[in-house]
N, C-alpha and C positions, 0 to 999 in steps of 0.2 A: 426218784434214785435219778440225779442227774452224769453221768461222767462223756468221756471224752473215746471212750471206746466201748463198741458196742460189745453186749454181753453175748455170749453161747445161748441157745435155749436153754443149754444146763443150766447155766446162772441164774437165765429169770427165772425157774422154777423156784435153785433156792430160793432165788430175793421173795416166789409168794409165798413160799412154807413158809420163811424168817417171819413175815409181817400173820399170814394166815394163827400162827403159832402164839403170837401175843393175842393178836386182836381178832381172835376167831366167831365174835357175836359179833360183829362192827365188819364181816365184810357182805360184800351187795348183794342180798336175791334179789336171781333174774328170774324169769320163766318163760317160753319161749310160747307161740300160737294157742298151743295145745295143753299151756298150765304147764308142762313139767318144768321143774327146777332144772335151769341149767347152768354151768358152770358160770363163774367168773374169771376173766382174765386179765392179765400184763396187759396194757396198751400199750404199744412201744412207738414210740414218732423221733424224728431227729427234729430240732433245731436249727440253724447258722448265726453264728455273733463275728462278730474278729479274728477271735482264734482258731475258727472252723468249728466241725459240726457238734455238737449235742447230743448225744444220745440219752433221752428221757424215756424211763421205763414209770408207768403210773399206774398203783394200782385204787380205784373210785371205792370207797368204803361208804359205808350207810350211817355211820358216825363219825362223832371228828376221837378223834384218839387222845390222850392227854399226857400231858408232858412225860409223867414218868415211862410208858406204851411208848413211846416216842426214842426217852433214851434206850429203853429194855431193843427195839427194834435196831437203833444205829449202833450200838454195842455189838449188837448178833451181825448185822452184816459187815462191820469194821474187821469182827471176828474172820468171817465166812472172806472176805474179800481185800486181805490185806495187801496185797500186788496190784490193787486197780483203784487207781486216784478217783470220786465222786464224792458226791453230795447226797445226803438226805434232809429232805423236808416235806412236811403238810401242811396242809390251805385247803382253806373253805373254798367252797365256791357257794359264791349269791346268789 
């Protein structure tokens, strides 16, 4: 999720919950040094371009989402955040 507005902690939780509600089996499972399962978080960082700061919120998944899942996530995000201009994209790391 990319936006010019910084999301509140609560909004980041909502974003994660939306993704988790659509693709719960595709969330990356992580383990700590003692082999205990740990929670996956939203990576948040900024990038700057000609228009200023871009806030980027990224969730790394174990598997690709298909177009139907992406559409469903996108629809839910637009319903939840009608006053925030953002883009939502899915990409594959190679």
